[in-house]
C-alpha positions as CSV (number, residue, x, y, z in Angstrom):
1,M,80.5,1.0,-82.5
2,I,78.9,-2.4,-81.6
3,K,82.4,-3.9,-80.8
4,N,83.1,-1.0,-78.5
5,L,79.9,-1.7,-76.6
6,L,81.0,-5.4,-76.3
7,E,84.3,-4.3,-74.8
8,D,82.6,-2.0,-72.3
9,F,80.3,-4.9,-71.2
10,L,83.3,-7.3,-70.8
11,N,85.1,-4.7,-68.8
12,Y,82.0,-4.4,-66.6
13,L,82.0,-8.1,-66.0
14,S,85.6,-8.1,-65.1
15,F,86.0,-5.0,-62.9
16,E,82.5,-4.6,-61.5
17,K,81.2,-8.1,-61.3
18,N,84.6,-9.8,-60.6
19,Y,83.8,-12.6,-63.1
20,S,86.6,-15.1,-63.7
21,V,88.8,-15.0,-66.9
22,N,87.2,-18.2,-68.1
23,T,83.6,-16.9,-67.6
24,I,84.5,-13.6,-69.5
25,R,86.1,-15.7,-72.3
26,G,82.8,-17.6,-72.6
27,Y,80.8,-14.4,-72.8
28,R,83.2,-13.0,-75.5
29,K,82.9,-16.1,-77.6
30,D,79.1,-16.2,-77.5
31,L,78.7,-12.5,-78.1
32,E,81.2,-12.2,-80.9
33,E,79.4,-15.0,-82.7
34,F,76.1,-13.1,-82.2
35,L,77.6,-9.8,-83.5
36,K,79.0,-11.7,-86.5
37,F,75.5,-12.9,-87.3
38,L,74.2,-9.3,-87.0
39,E,76.9,-8.1,-89.3
40,A,75.9,-10.7,-91.9
41,Q,72.3,-9.3,-91.6
42,K,73.7,-5.8,-92.4
43,I,72.8,-4.5,-88.9
44,E,75.3,-1.8,-88.0
45,S,73.6,-0.4,-84.9
46,L,71.9,-2.2,-82.0
47,E,69.3,0.5,-82.1
48,S,68.0,-1.1,-85.3
49,L,67.8,-4.5,-83.7
50,E,64.2,-5.9,-83.8
51,P,62.6,-8.9,-82.1
52,F,62.5,-10.9,-85.4
53,H,66.3,-10.6,-85.6
54,L,66.6,-12.4,-82.2
55,R,64.1,-15.1,-83.3
56,Y,66.0,-15.5,-86.6
57,Y,69.3,-16.0,-84.6
58,L,67.6,-18.6,-82.5
59,L,66.4,-20.4,-85.7
60,F,70.0,-20.1,-87.1
61,L,71.4,-21.8,-84.0
62,K,68.8,-24.6,-84.3
63,R,69.6,-25.1,-88.0
64,E,73.3,-25.3,-87.1
65,K,72.2,-28.3,-84.9
66,R,73.6,-26.7,-81.7
67,E,72.8,-28.5,-78.5
68,P,69.9,-27.0,-76.4
69,T,72.3,-26.4,-73.5
70,T,74.6,-24.5,-75.9
71,I,71.8,-22.4,-77.3
72,A,70.5,-21.6,-73.8
73,R,74.0,-20.5,-72.7
74,K,74.4,-18.3,-75.8
75,L,70.9,-16.7,-75.3
76,S,71.8,-16.1,-71.6
77,S,74.9,-14.2,-72.7
78,I,72.9,-12.1,-75.2
79,R,70.3,-11.4,-72.5
80,S,72.9,-10.2,-70.0
81,F,74.5,-8.0,-72.7
82,L,71.2,-6.4,-73.7
83,K,70.2,-5.8,-70.0
84,Y,73.6,-4.1,-69.5
85,L,73.0,-1.8,-72.6
86,L,69.5,-0.9,-71.5
87,K,70.7,-0.1,-68.0
88,Q,73.5,2.1,-69.4
89,K,71.0,3.7,-71.7
90,K,73.0,2.6,-74.8
91,V,69.8,1.2,-76.3
92,K,66.2,2.3,-75.8
93,K,64.4,-0.9,-76.7
94,N,64.0,-3.7,-74.2
95,L,64.3,-6.8,-76.2
96,V,65.2,-9.2,-73.4
97,N,61.8,-10.7,-73.1
98,Y,61.9,-11.8,-76.7
99,L,64.7,-14.3,-75.9
100,S,63.2,-17.6,-74.8
101,N,65.4,-20.6,-74.0
102,P,64.8,-24.0,-75.7
103,K,63.5,-26.8,-73.6
104,I,66.3,-28.8,-72.0
105,S,65.8,-32.3,-70.8
106,K,67.2,-32.6,-67.3
107,K,69.6,-35.6,-67.0
108,L,70.6,-36.8,-63.6
109,P,74.4,-36.9,-63.3
110,L,76.0,-40.3,-63.0
111,V,77.4,-40.4,-59.5
112,P,79.7,-43.2,-58.3
113,T,78.8,-44.9,-55.0
114,E,80.9,-44.4,-51.9
115,E,82.3,-47.9,-52.3
116,E,83.3,-47.2,-55.9
117,I,85.0,-43.9,-55.0
118,N,86.9,-45.5,-52.0
119,N,88.0,-48.5,-54.1
120,F,89.0,-46.1,-56.9
121,I,91.2,-43.9,-54.8
122,D,92.6,-46.6,-52.5
123,N,93.6,-48.8,-55.5
124,L,95.2,-46.2,-57.8
125,E,97.7,-47.8,-60.2
126,E,101.2,-46.9,-59.1
127,G,104.7,-47.5,-60.4
128,R,104.5,-45.3,-63.5
129,N,106.3,-42.3,-61.9
130,E,106.5,-41.5,-58.2
131,F,105.8,-37.8,-58.7
132,L,102.7,-38.4,-60.9
133,D,101.4,-41.1,-58.6
134,L,101.6,-38.9,-55.5
135,R,100.3,-35.9,-57.3
136,D,97.3,-37.7,-58.8
137,R,96.4,-39.2,-55.4
138,A,96.5,-35.8,-53.7
139,L,94.5,-34.3,-56.6
140,L,91.8,-36.9,-56.4
141,E,91.6,-36.7,-52.6
142,I,91.1,-32.9,-52.8
143,A,88.7,-33.0,-55.8
144,Y,86.4,-35.5,-54.0
145,G,87.2,-34.6,-50.4
146,C,86.5,-30.9,-50.9
147,G,84.1,-30.9,-53.9
148,L,86.1,-28.3,-55.8
149,R,85.5,-27.1,-59.3
150,V,88.2,-27.9,-61.8
151,S,89.2,-24.2,-62.0
152,E,89.6,-24.1,-58.2
153,I,91.9,-27.1,-58.3
154,A,94.0,-25.7,-61.1
155,N,94.4,-22.3,-59.4
156,L,95.0,-23.7,-55.9
157,T,98.0,-22.2,-54.2
158,L,100.1,-23.2,-51.2
159,D,99.0,-20.2,-49.1
160,Q,95.3,-21.3,-49.4
161,I,96.0,-24.5,-47.4
162,N,96.1,-24.5,-43.6
163,F,97.3,-27.9,-42.4
164,G,96.9,-26.8,-38.8
165,L,93.1,-26.3,-39.1
166,Q,92.7,-28.7,-41.9
167,I,91.0,-26.2,-44.1
168,I,91.4,-24.8,-47.6
169,R,90.5,-21.2,-48.5
170,I,88.9,-21.3,-51.9
171,V,88.4,-18.4,-54.2
172,G,85.4,-19.4,-56.3
173,K,83.2,-17.8,-58.9
174,G,82.9,-14.0,-58.7
175,K,86.0,-14.0,-56.5
176,K,83.9,-15.2,-53.6
177,E,85.8,-16.8,-50.8
178,R,84.8,-19.9,-48.8
179,I,86.4,-22.3,-46.3
180,V,86.3,-26.0,-47.0
181,P,87.6,-28.6,-44.6
182,F,89.6,-31.7,-45.6
183,G,90.1,-35.0,-43.9
184,K,92.9,-37.2,-42.7
185,K,93.4,-39.0,-46.0
186,A,93.6,-35.8,-48.0
187,F,96.0,-34.4,-45.3
188,K,98.4,-37.3,-45.7
189,A,98.2,-37.4,-49.6
190,L,98.9,-33.6,-49.7
191,K,101.8,-33.9,-47.4
192,D,103.4,-36.8,-49.3
193,Y,102.9,-35.0,-52.6
194,L,104.2,-31.6,-51.5
195,E,107.4,-33.2,-50.3
196,I,108.2,-34.7,-53.7
197,R,106.9,-31.5,-55.4
198,D,109.5,-29.5,-53.5
199,F,112.2,-32.0,-54.6
200,L,111.1,-31.6,-58.3
201,L,111.2,-27.8,-58.2
202,S,114.6,-27.9,-56.5
203,K,115.9,-30.2,-59.2
204,L,114.4,-27.9,-61.9
205,N,115.6,-24.8,-60.1
206,K,112.1,-23.4,-60.3
207,E,109.7,-21.7,-57.9
208,T,105.9,-21.5,-58.0
209,N,103.1,-21.1,-55.5
210,Y,100.6,-23.4,-57.4
211,V,100.0,-26.7,-55.7
212,F,99.4,-29.1,-58.6
213,L,102.2,-29.2,-61.2
214,N,103.3,-31.2,-64.2
215,L,106.7,-32.8,-64.6
216,R,108.1,-29.5,-66.0
217,G,107.3,-27.7,-62.8
218,E,104.4,-25.8,-64.4
219,R,100.9,-25.3,-63.2
220,L,98.7,-28.3,-64.1
221,T,96.0,-26.8,-66.4
222,E,92.2,-27.5,-66.2
223,R,92.6,-29.6,-69.3
224,G,95.4,-31.6,-67.7
225,I,93.3,-32.2,-64.6
226,R,90.4,-33.4,-66.6
227,Y,92.7,-35.8,-68.5
228,V,94.2,-37.1,-65.2
229,I,90.8,-37.9,-63.7
230,K,89.4,-39.3,-66.9
231,E,92.4,-41.6,-67.5
232,R,92.7,-42.7,-63.9
233,G,88.9,-43.5,-64.0
234,K,89.2,-45.5,-67.2
235,K,91.8,-47.9,-65.7
236,Q,89.3,-48.9,-63.0
237,G,86.2,-49.0,-65.2
238,L,84.8,-45.6,-64.2
239,F,84.6,-44.3,-67.8
240,Y,82.3,-41.4,-66.9
241,L,84.6,-39.9,-64.3
242,H,85.5,-36.2,-64.6
243,P,86.0,-33.3,-62.1
244,H,82.4,-32.5,-61.9
245,T,81.5,-36.1,-61.3
246,L,83.6,-36.0,-58.1
247,R,82.0,-32.7,-57.1
248,H,78.5,-34.3,-57.5
249,A,79.7,-37.3,-55.5
250,F,81.0,-35.1,-52.8
251,A,77.6,-33.4,-52.4
252,T,75.6,-36.6,-52.8
253,H,77.5,-38.7,-50.3
254,L,77.4,-35.9,-47.7
255,L,73.7,-35.5,-48.3
256,N,73.1,-39.3,-48.0
257,A,75.0,-39.2,-44.7
258,G,72.6,-36.7,-43.3
259,V,74.5,-33.5,-43.7
260,D,72.1,-30.5,-44.1
261,L,71.8,-28.7,-47.3
262,R,73.1,-25.4,-45.9
263,S,76.4,-27.0,-44.9
264,I,76.8,-28.6,-48.3
265,Q,75.8,-25.3,-50.0
266,E,78.5,-23.6,-48.0
267,M,81.2,-26.1,-49.0
268,L,80.2,-26.1,-52.7
269,G,80.3,-22.3,-52.8
270,H,76.7,-22.0,-54.2
271,S,74.7,-18.9,-53.5
272,S,71.7,-21.2,-53.5
273,L,70.9,-24.9,-54.2
274,T,67.7,-24.0,-55.9
275,T,66.4,-20.8,-57.5
276,T,64.1,-20.2,-54.5
277,E,66.5,-21.1,-51.7
278,V,68.2,-18.2,-49.8
279,Y,71.9,-18.7,-49.0
280,T,72.5,-19.2,-45.3
281,K,76.0,-19.0,-43.8
282,V,77.1,-21.7,-41.5
283,N,79.8,-21.2,-38.9
284,Y,83.1,-22.9,-39.3
285,E,83.0,-25.1,-36.2
286,Y,79.7,-26.7,-37.2
287,L,80.9,-27.0,-40.8
288,L,84.0,-28.9,-39.7
289,K,82.2,-31.1,-37.2
290,T,79.6,-32.2,-39.8
291,Y,82.2,-32.8,-42.5
292,L,84.6,-34.8,-40.3
293,K,81.7,-36.9,-39.0
294,A,80.1,-37.6,-42.4
295,H,82.7,-37.6,-45.3
296,P,83.8,-41.2,-46.0
297,R,87.5,-40.1,-46.5
298,A,87.7,-37.7,-43.5
299,K,88.4,-40.4,-41.0
300,E,91.6,-42.4,-40.4
301,T,91.6,-46.0,-41.3
């Protein structure tokens, strides 16, 4: 019975909320662990769930020495599940308020300077393999030049790129679409890469719409993208580099250049930059103008 309720909830997230496959997979993992805990406590119905069970689960997670951020995520998943059940009248008790998150120390992300990023991309090691060299350069130009999430890079397709307007149509979290401009260096890197990409696919007798591929002509996975960025960073002493670092750098460098928060908010695909800030849409002309003026890799050398 409880497992059926979980499947109903996951279907709701997929079909009603349009959550991504990765997000739903995370909810499933968190909630299946919670249900396994309840099973060990001989709880066969969520109607018999009491506040002390939730507190005991929180204690269990702490004894397992889980990170505060991990605990907070798991409790958030449970909170969403219980809210859904209450709304659907599958349970009568409102236990949501009994779930309090652990205190999380806020760490400022390490963000490389503009000089470090420019030196990093301009001096990428070459000679290993022409396809990989051109692919990695294009990938890094897009990751930093557009501030994309790793999932957005992995799922980027050819029909999302408009070279005429120098924009990429991104399908982000919750299937929300946004437009992100890209500059001259990303333009050239993409063009060079797509030429050799087509040659590789022709040689392999394969077809795919995904932009970033491996040597087998298959879509480069999120794990593969993380590996590429991490390894490329290591070779130049940027040991903390990963996709989200480049996304932070994208936003930070634009902000330092004087771009307003609303424009950055639009390009990042955030509904808000703070919990109190209301999302404000910016028109494309202004977005492109501010981007091309401010982003350090949007200009020709």
